[in-house]
C-alpha positions in Angstrom: 0.0 0.0 0.0 1.3 3.5 -0.9 0.0 6.9 0.2 1.3 10.4 -0.6 1.9 13.2 2.0 3.3 16.7 1.5 5.2 16.8 4.8 6.1 13.8 7.0 7.8 14.3 10.4 9.4 11.1 11.8 9.1 11.1 15.6 6.4 12.4 18.0 8.8 13.7 20.6 9.3 17.3 21.6 10.8 18.5 18.3 8.4 16.6 16.1 5.2 17.7 17.8 6.4 21.3 18.1 7.3 21.4 14.4 3.9 19.9 13.5 2.0 22.3 15.8 4.0 25.3 14.5 3.1 24.3 10.9 -0.5 23.8 11.8 -0.7 27.3 13.4 0.5 28.6 10.1 -2.1 26.6 8.1 0.3 23.9 6.9 -0.7 20.2 7.3 1.8 17.5 8.3 1.8 13.9 9.3 3.8 12.7 12.3 5.0 9.1 12.4 5.6 7.6 15.8 7.1 4.1 16.2 5.6 3.5 19.6 1.9 2.6 20.3 1.5 5.9 22.2 3.4 9.1 23.2 6.8 8.3 24.6 7.4 9.9 28.0 10.9 8.5 28.7 12.8 10.8 31.1 9.8 11.9 33.2 10.6 15.6 33.3 13.1 18.2 32.1 14.1 21.8 33.0 12.4 24.4 30.8 14.5 27.5 30.7 13.7 31.0 29.5 14.4 30.3 25.8 12.1 27.3 25.8 9.2 29.3 27.4 9.5 31.7 24.5 9.1 28.8 22.1 6.1 27.4 24.0 4.5 30.8 23.9 5.1 31.0 20.2 2.9 27.9 19.7 0.3 29.1 22.2 0.7 26.5 25.0 3.0 28.3 27.5 0.4 29.6 29.9 -1.3 26.3 30.1 1.9 24.6 31.2 2.9 27.4 33.6 -0.3 26.8 35.6 0.8 23.2 36.2 4.4 23.8 37.2 6.2 25.9 39.9 8.5 28.6 38.9 11.9 27.9 40.4 13.4 30.6 42.6 17.1 29.7 42.7 19.8 27.1 42.1 21.5 25.9 45.3 24.8 24.2 44.5 26.5 22.1 47.3 30.0 20.6 47.0 30.0 17.3 48.9 33.7 16.9 49.6 35.2 20.3 50.2 33.1 21.3 53.2 32.3 24.6 51.6 28.7 25.9 52.3 26.1 25.8 49.6 26.0 28.6 47.1 22.7 30.0 46.0 22.1 31.9 42.8 18.8 33.5 42.1 17.0 32.6 38.8 14.8 35.7 38.9 17.2 38.0 37.2 16.9 40.2 34.1 18.4 39.0 30.9 18.7 40.4 27.4 15.3 39.1 26.5 13.5 39.8 29.8 13.4 38.2 33.2 14.6 34.6 33.4 12.1 31.8 34.0 12.8 28.2 34.8 10.4 25.4 35.7 10.7 21.6 35.7 8.0 20.4 33.3 6.6 16.9 33.2 7.4 15.4 29.8 4.0 13.6 29.6 2.1 16.8 30.2 4.1 18.7 27.6 3.7 16.0 24.9 0.0 15.6 25.6 -0.6 19.3 25.5 1.2 19.5 22.1 -0.7 16.5 20.7 -4.1 17.8 21.8 -3.6 21.0 19.9 -3.1 19.0 16.6 -5.9 18.0 14.3 -7.2 14.4 14.8 -5.2 11.9 12.8 -2.0 14.0 12.6 0.0 11.5 14.6 0.2 7.9 13.2 1.3 5.5 15.9 3.0 2.1 15.5 4.7 3.5 12.4 8.4 2.7 12.4 10.5 3.9 9.4 12.9 1.2 8.5 14.4 2.6 5.3 14.3 5.7 3.1 14.4 5.6 -0.7 14.6 8.4 -3.3 12.1 8.5 -6.1 12.4 11.6 -8.2 11.3 14.6 -6.2 9.8 12.3 -3.5 11.1 10.3 -0.6 9.7 6.8 -0.1 9.4 5.8 3.5 9.3 2.0 4.1 7.5 1.2 7.4 7.9 -1.9 9.5 4.4 -3.0 8.7 5.1 -3.0 4.9 3.4 0.4 4.2 5.2 2.8 1.9 4.7 6.5 2.4 5.6 8.9 -0.4 6.4 12.4 0.8 7.6 15.7 -0.7 9.3 16.9 2.6 10.9 14.7 5.2 11.8 15.9 8.7 13.7 13.6 11.1 12.8 14.1 14.7 13.5 10.5 15.6 16.0 10.8 18.4 19.7 9.9 18.9 19.5 6.8 16.7 17.8 8.7 13.9 17.4 6.9 10.6 16.9 10.3 8.9 20.2 11.6 10.4 22.0 8.6 9.1 20.5 9.1 5.6 21.9 12.7 5.7 25.4 11.3 6.6 25.6 11.9 10.3 27.5 9.4 12.4 26.2 7.7 15.4 26.4 9.8 18.6 29.5 9.2 20.8 29.4 7.9 24.3 30.9 10.4 26.7 31.9 7.9 29.4 29.2 8.9 31.8 25.7 7.6 32.6 22.6 9.0 34.2 19.9 7.6 36.4 16.6 9.6 36.5 13.6 9.3 38.7 10.3 10.9 39.4 8.7 10.9 42.9 5.0 11.7 43.6 4.5 12.4 47.3 0.7 12.4 46.9 0.8 15.5 49.1 3.1 18.3 49.9 6.8 17.3 49.7 7.9 20.3 51.8 10.7 21.4 49.5 11.2 25.1 48.5 10.9 25.9 44.7 14.7 25.6 44.3 16.9 23.5 42.0 19.2 21.6 44.4 22.5 20.4 43.0 25.2 18.2 44.7 28.6 17.4 43.2 31.9 15.9 44.2 33.9 12.6 44.0 33.1 12.4 40.3 29.3 12.4 41.0 26.6 14.9 40.3 22.9 14.9 41.4 20.0 17.2 41.2 16.5 17.5 42.8 13.9 19.7 41.2 10.3 20.2 42.2 7.8 20.2 39.4 4.9 21.3 41.6 4.2 21.1 45.4 3.7 17.3 45.2 6.2 15.9 42.7 10.0 16.0 42.4 12.2 15.0 39.5 15.7 13.9 40.3 18.9 12.8 38.4 22.2 11.2 39.2 25.2 11.1 36.8 28.5 9.4 37.2 31.5 8.1 35.3 30.4 4.6 34.4 32.2 1.3 33.7 31.3 -1.7 31.6 29.9 -3.5 34.7 27.5 -0.6 35.4 25.8 -1.2 32.1 24.3 -4.3 33.6 22.3 -2.1 36.1 20.3 -0.4 33.3 17.4 -2.9 33.3 17.2 -3.5 37.0 15.4 -0.6 38.8 15.8 -2.0 42.3 19.5 -2.2 41.9 19.7 1.3 40.3 17.9 2.7 43.3 20.2 1.1 45.8 23.2 2.1 43.7 22.2 5.8 43.9 21.4 5.6 47.6 24.8 4.0 48.3 26.6 6.7 46.3 24.7 9.6 47.9 24.8 8.5 51.5 26.2 11.9 52.6 23.2 13.9 51.3 20.6 15.4 53.8 17.9 12.9 54.9 15.1 14.9 53.3 16.8 14.7 50.0 17.6 11.0 50.2 13.9 10.4 51.1 13.0 11.6 47.6 14.9 8.7 46.1 13.6 6.2 48.7 10.0 7.2 47.9 10.5 6.8 44.1 8.6 3.8 42.7 10.7 1.3 40.8 8.8 1.9 37.6 9.7 5.6 37.8 13.5 5.0 37.6 15.5 4.7 34.4 19.1 4.7 33.4 20.9 5.6 30.2 24.4 6.2 28.8 25.0 9.8 28.0 25.8 10.5 24.3 26.5 13.6 22.2 27.0 14.6 18.6 30.6 15.6 17.9 30.3 19.4 17.7 32.3 19.7 14.5 29.9 17.3 12.8 27.0 19.7 13.5 29.1 22.6 12.2 30.1 21.0 8.9 27.5 18.2 8.4 24.3 18.2 6.4 21.6 19.5 8.7 19.5 19.6 5.5 19.8 18.2 2.0 17.2 18.9 -0.6 13.8 18.5 1.0 15.1 16.5 4.0 16.3 17.8 7.4 16.7 16.9 11.1 15.7 18.5 14.4 15.8 17.8 18.1 18.0 14.9 19.3 18.3 13.7 15.7 20.4 16.8 15.1 22.0 17.8 18.4 22.1 15.0 21.0 24.0 16.6 24.0 24.8 15.8 27.6 22.2 17.1 30.1 24.6 19.3 32.0 23.1 22.7 31.0 19.5 21.4 30.7 19.2 22.6 27.1 18.4 19.4 25.1 14.7 19.6 25.2 14.8 23.4 25.2 16.8 23.4 22.0 14.3 20.9 20.5 11.5 23.4 21.1 13.6 26.2 19.5 14.1 23.9 16.4 10.4 23.4 16.0 9.6 27.1 15.9 12.5 28.0 13.6 11.8 25.1 11.2 8.0 25.8 11.0 8.8 29.5 10.3 11.4 28.7 7.6 9.1 26.3 5.8 6.2 28.8 5.9 8.3 31.6 4.5 9.4 29.3 1.7 5.9 28.4 0.8 4.0 31.6 1.6 4.1 32.9 -2.0 1.7 30.2 -2.9 -1.8 29.7 -1.5 -1.6 25.9 -1.7 1.0 23.2 -2.1 -0.6 21.7 -5.1 -0.7 24.9 -7.3 2.8 24.3 -8.8 4.8 21.3 -10.1 6.9 19.2 -7.7 10.1 20.8 -8.9 9.1 24.3 -8.1 7.8 23.2 -4.7 10.9 21.3 -4.0 13.2 24.2 -4.8 11.4 26.5 -2.4 11.3 24.0 0.4 15.0 23.3 -0.1 15.8 27.0 0.3 13.6 27.1 3.4 15.4 24.1 5.0 18.8 25.7 4.1 17.7 28.8 6.0 16.7 26.7 9.0 20.1 24.9 8.9 22.0 28.1 8.8 20.0 29.6 11.7 20.4 26.5 13.9 24.0 25.4 13.1 26.0 27.6 15.4 23.5 27.6 18.2 23.5 23.8 18.3 27.3 23.7 18.0 27.6 26.0 21.0 25.1 24.2 23.2 26.6 20.8 22.6 30.2 22.0 23.3 29.3 23.9 26.4 27.2 21.1 27.8 30.1 18.7 27.4 32.5 21.2 29.0 30.3 21.9 32.0 29.7 18.2 32.6 33.4 17.5 32.5 34.1 20.3 35.1 31.2 19.4 37.4 32.0 15.7 37.5 35.8 16.0 37.6 37.5 14.0 40.4 40.8 15.8 40.0 42.1 17.7 43.0 43.0 20.9 41.3 39.9 21.1 39.2 37.8 20.2 42.2 39.4 23.1 44.2 38.8 25.6 41.4 35.3 24.4 40.8 34.3 24.5 44.5 36.0 27.8 45.3 35.7 29.8 42.1 33.7 28.1 39.3 30.4 27.2 40.9 28.9 30.6 40.6 30.4 31.0 37.1 28.8 27.8 35.9 25.4 28.8 37.1 25.9 32.1 35.3 26.8 30.2 32.2 23.5 28.3 32.4 21.6 31.5 32.5 23.5 33.0 29.6 22.7 30.0 27.3 19.1 30.3 28.3 19.0 34.0 27.5 18.0 33.4 23.9 14.9 34.1 21.7 14.2 31.8 18.7 11.5 34.3 17.5 7.9 33.8 16.6 6.3 31.6 14.0 6.2 34.5 11.5 8.9 37.1 10.9 8.3 40.6 12.1 
């Protein structure tokens, strides 16, 4: 069976749904292919910084999400080996694009909110792309169920193991030598924590605890992993005990968050990133094909910008496609060659706008992670005495960014 679509987006994650909703707001239809049977909510929650709220406002769902998540007041960083007191840095400071805003958003709520705004039938579940083939001005997408989709525009938002990124020539993301365990704890009542982002680091370890609202807390733990640690990934009970054993010096109230976390709310993953130079010189787009989100810029979570950058991608990509097509009232009013040329120019514009931003975020995330998890005596001393405040300032600086609206002004 073969069907024809104008725009196909592979992956119903943050980048894919944001791009589709951005296009829909501009009157452009797309189809989103999702390999899973339902929306994927792996990761539980993520930090949404100032730049990402601007993107959420651009597609009209920012206020809805704000009402369901606490605004964080400050970052409290505590070195666990130097004996130095915690340092607190306010998040309510003025930036170039207005006052900073940070909240920890539940991934499930974000994806559901994006999906509900799309027309019925936009997302096609259980649709895994297994290969891509060229056919004139079209791309043929072969699905696992034997279906073949024919599309004029192909957008890969299919994560770190993106089949679209591989088609464009990108290599597999590199393992950085560190792993992360993430958890989500619902206290079914007030958890008693202030609306602060608590960070602890030292001995090559880093952990964080972030309230989403007055009942739920998202937490993470990262460490330099070994080949034996990989065996922990599929055993939640062992992961939980591993974290508690490593973080025995933390305050009892903080450790209680991990203790109360259900086993089905704990996951582990190896941290990967795209080599920055590959983003700088690689094919973000080629013809009528491009990538966004983790398919483009997988990065370590150390500056909390992976999901935020995916939201930016969606806005910029929808805007660039719209600007390329806006001289025509409908996609079908010209031949495929003319349509393809205009789309190609739009995707080139998107690639140019995102290339340096992605390069910068990947590089800085890797650098910050290396510093924060270092176990070297000299770097530990510099970090604890001098760099802690600088690193928080760097997070705010990278979040002080505006990807713009869906339409140019």
